[in-house]
N, C-alpha and C positions, 0 to 999 in steps of 0.2 A: 387757800381761799383769800381773795383780795378784798379788802374793805376800804371804801372811800368815804371821806367826809361828805355829808349831805350838802348839796348846793341848793340855794333858793332859786329855782327855775321851774318854768312850766315844762311839761313833758315834751312839747313840740319845739322848744327853743334850742335846737341843735346848731352849733357852729358849722359853717361850710368848710369844704376842703380848702378853698381859697383863703378863708379867714384863718384857718389853722396854719397854712403855709406862711401867711403874712406875719402871724404871731411869732413863728419860729425865727423868721428873718429879723424881726425887731429884737427878739431875745438874744440872738447871736450878736447883733450890733451892740446891745447893752453889755454883754460879756466883754466885748473888745474895748468898749469905751470906759466902763466903770470898773472892770476887773471881775474875775469869776466870783470871788467871795461876796461882794456887794450885790452882784446880779442874782446870785442864787438866793440870797435873802429876799430880794424883791419878788422873785418867782414864787417863793414859798409863802411869804407873808402878805402879799398884795397890798402894799400901802396905797391909799387913795384908789383902790380898785385896779391897780396895775396888773396886767397879764392875767386877767380873769374876765372872760366875756362869754355870755351864754353858758355852755357846758365846756368851754375851752379853757385849758390851763397848761402851763409849761411844766415838763419834768425833765430832769437831767440825770444821766448816769455816766460813770466812768466806764472804761472798757473792761474793767474787772467785774462790773455788775453792781457797784456801790451807788446807792441813790444819793445824789448831791443836792437836789432840789426837787420839791414835789408840791405843785400848786393845789392839789385836792386833799392831800393828807400829809401834814408836816411830820407825823409820827413815822413815816417811811424813810425820812432822811437819815442817813447813816447806816441803813440796812443793806446787806448784799442780797439782791434779788435776781441774780443771774439764773438761778434754776427755777424761778417762779413760772408756773404754767397756768394756762387758762383751763376752762372746764373740759376742753377736748385734748388736753395734754400738750398744747403748743407752748414751747418755751419762748414767749414773745419778747422778753427783754433781751435774751441772747440773740434772737432773730434780728432785732433792731440794731444791736451792737454790730453783728456781722455785716448787716447792710451798710452801716456807716463806715466800718473799717474798709469795706470793699469799694464803695461808690462815693463816699463822703457826704452824700445826701440822697434822699428819696423817700418814697412811701413804703411802709411796711404794713402788711395785713392782707386779708382780714384776720382778726382774732376776736375771741369773745371776752367781754369785760362787763363787770357789773355797772349798770347805769343807776346812779343814786336817785335820779328823778323818777324812775319807773320801778326800782328795786328788782330788776331782772337783768339777766345777761343778754347783751346785744352785740351785734357785730360792730367792730371798730377798726379804723385804720389810723396810723400815726405817721405824720411827716417828721422826719428827723434830719438834722444837719450836724456836721462835726462842730464841736464847741471848742473850748480852751483845752489844749493838749489832747490827751486821749480821752475825750468825753463826747457825748452826744446830747443835743438839745432837741426835744420833741414836743409836739402837740398832737393829740388824738382827736378824732371826730367820729361820732356814731353814724352808721348808715341811716339814711332817711327811710322810714317805712313807707312803702308806696301803696 
């Protein structure tokens, strides 16, 4: 079971797919300009609100499944989550890694993820791009309920 730190947001404040994709591109640019270690600290700690908008945040994994940065729950950093599955048995971290290994960037999902704003599992997709070395930089967005 995955536990996320609560975010102060209204239930309707979902980031869009375009905003998620833009955040990943800015995150990858920061990794290239500042170096991976400094960038990962920014993604996890959000100084001055950096890389945290609505329910969007950056997460980074290496291709072995080790969490290198996590904007929603810093306690996940350093853990290997390759085999973590959603409530339907979908190994979504592995799926994202496979996508980035194959295509270097793209959308993964849907998968079910706990939304801290609603305290329920909701469908989510994540946009991922190759980061430094064998790593991926991702931002996920929940599906809007219609």
